[in-house]
N, C-alpha and C positions, 0 to 999 in steps of 0.2 A: 503493500500499500504504499504510495507517495506521501512524503511529510506534508503534514496539514499547513496551508498557508497562513499568511497573517489574517487575523479578524477582520472582516471588515468594517468601518467605522458605522455607527447607529446612523441612519438617515436622518437628516435634520427636519424637527418638527414643522408642520405646516404654519407658514405666517399667519398672523390674527390680524385682520384689515382694522378691527377697533384700536388693537394695541399700536399699530402703525400711527394711527390718527392721533392717539393720545399721545404718543412720543413727541411726533411734529408740533402738536400744539404746545406741550410742557417746554419744547425747545423755543417756539417762537415766543411764549410768554416770558420766559427767561431773558432774551435777547430784546424785547420789545422797549425798555427804559432807556436802553444805548441808542436803538434807532429812531426814537422820537428826538433825543438829543442831536443825534445826527441831521435830522429834518430840520431842526430849528438854527443849528449852525449853518446849515447850507442855505437855507434862507436869508441868513444876514450876508453871507459870505459871497454865494454864487447861486443867487435864485434861478437863472437861466440856464444853469449847467446841466451836463447830461448825467451826473451821479445824482442828483438830487431826483429826477425824474425817473431814472431806474429804481431808484429806492423806493417811491412812493409807487410805483407801477408794480412791483413786487409785492408790496403790502396788499395791494388792492386786489390782486389776482389770488392770493394766497390764504390770507386771512379768513375767510368764508369758509374754504375748504375744510379747515381744520377747526369750526365753531366759533368764529370770531365776526359774524355778519356786520355787525354794527363799524366794527374797524375796517372792514373791506369798502362798507359804503361811503365812511367818511374818508378816506383814501382815495376811492373812486373820484369823489367832489373835489378833493386837492388835485388830483392829476389833472383833471379837466380844466380846473383853473389855471395850474402851470402851462397847459398846451395853448391856452387862449391869451396869449401874449397882450391883446389889445386890452382886454379887459382885466389882466391880471394886475394887482397892487399889493405892495408889502403889508399893509395891514391887513387886507383880505385874506392873504396866505396864512399871516400867523395865527389869525383867528382860524382858518380850517384846520391847522397844526393844532390848536387847542381843543379844537372838536375831535379830531383824532385821538387825542389823550383821553378826554372824556370819554369817547365812545369804546377804548379799551377798559375803560372800569365799570363800564354796564355790561360789556360783554362778560366780564369775569364773575359777575353777579349773578349771571344765568349760565349754570351749565349746560353742554351741547347735548342733545338728547339722539345721541348715537343709536341706532339700531342695528343689531345682527339678523342679516336675512340673506336667504339662499339666493344665488345669481340667477334670478330671472328663471326663464323654460329651463329645463334639463337639454343637455347638449354636451357636445365634446369639447375639451379645454382648447382655448384658442391661442395662437401666437399673436401678442400685440405688440407693434413697434411703438415706442413712446418718444417722440422728439421733443425734448423739453430742456431747456438751458438752465433753467433754476434748479440747484442739485436737492433743494429740500422738496420742491414741487414734484420732480422726478420720483423721488423715492416714496412719496405718500401714494402717487399713483401706482407706479410698479409694485408697491407692497401690497396695496388694495386688489389690483388685480391678481397678482400672486396667491393672496388670501383666499380668492375666490377660484383658484384652480387652474389658472390661465399661466402662460409663460410669457412675461413682460421683457421686453428688450430695450433697455434705455439707450438713447442716442442724445447726446448733449449739443451736439452743433447741427446747422441745419447743410453743411456740406458733406456731411457723412451720411444724411439720411438715406439716400438713393442707393450709396453701396450696402448699407446695412439692411435696407430691403431685399435687394437680390440676395444675400447672404442668408437671411432667416426666414424668406419667403412666409410674411405675416399673412394672418387672416383680414387684420385690422391695422390701419396706422392711424395713432393719435399726434397731431401736430400742432404744435404752437407757431404764431405768425411772426413773433420777436425772437430772432434767432442768430446767433453769430455766424458767420460765414454767408450762406444764402439764407434768405428769409423764409418763412412759411410758405407764401405764395410761389416763389418761385421753386420751393422744393415740390409743391404740389403739381407744377406745371412740367416738372422735369418727369414726376411718378406717371401721370396721364399720358405721356407723350411715349413712354416705354412699354413696348407691347408685353414683356411679361409682367409689369406691374400695373397695367391702366385698370386692369378690374378689380385690386385690392380696395375695399373703402377706406376714404380719408377722413376723418373727424376733424375738424379744427376746433381746439380750445385755444382761447385768447380773452384778454381783457378789452380788446377792440368790439365795441358793442354797437357801433354806428351801423345804419342801414346800408351805407355804401362799402363798409368793410364786410359785411356780411354776403352780399352780393357779389363783391370780388371773390371771394373765397367758393361760393356756389357754383359761379360761373367758371370757374377753374376745374369744375368739375368734382367739388367734395360733397360727400353725402350728408354730412351733417355739420353744423356751425354750432358750438357751444359756447357761451360767454363765461368766464370764471368770474366767479367762484363756481364750479361744478359740484352738484351733490353728487357723493361717492357712489352711493347705490343707484341715481339715474344713470352714471356713466357706465356701470356695469350692464343695465338694460340697454342702453344705446348701443354699445360695442355689440352685444350680443344680437340686436336686431340688426344691425349694419352687416354682422357677418351672414346672418341667414339671409339676406335679400341678396348677397352675392350668390 
């Protein structure tokens, strides 16, 4: 009898989607005081700068997903004010930053009501490409998909999306709009022009909520256009339905 080989390690326990959300929320809450200080400092030193817009954009897109809906709304209002340079003024921006701080306190007083639920209709596990440059948002989405039994493939930049899609052969692609390298619209255009990938459903997930942004995404062939923050359970259902339509 041949000698016994090494004992294989125990398989990793399945991810808990609720635990993923709790951990992401705890990390965000712990860092929020520092973030609001950065917002106020940048409003004083560089109110038209890219760093401030990126910071507020990230908060607007992520806070609602982890159970801080009023923070998300307040950050979106500040982001809109910063984008409208003609209407923006220093006093108004600082007032919106104060409202962001107050919204944080209100959200902390109301714990999120996360529900553990099955992933829609029964079906096979899906391979889902998650193209998202923000590491925390990418971890939350991939963790939640993996916890529901799917294989989530993270991609941090737009220019890596098409090669990753060719390699992974995904059932669905989740795609942010604002990405380093290529933006999401350019990525979608390349995906739909590739005969091997053209039939793969594309779901945009972005903070861009204007009608012309939605129309631009759908005109490029996207199957869905979801505005952040996206409810985690709704995302599972949208992914399942997009794959079924394919």
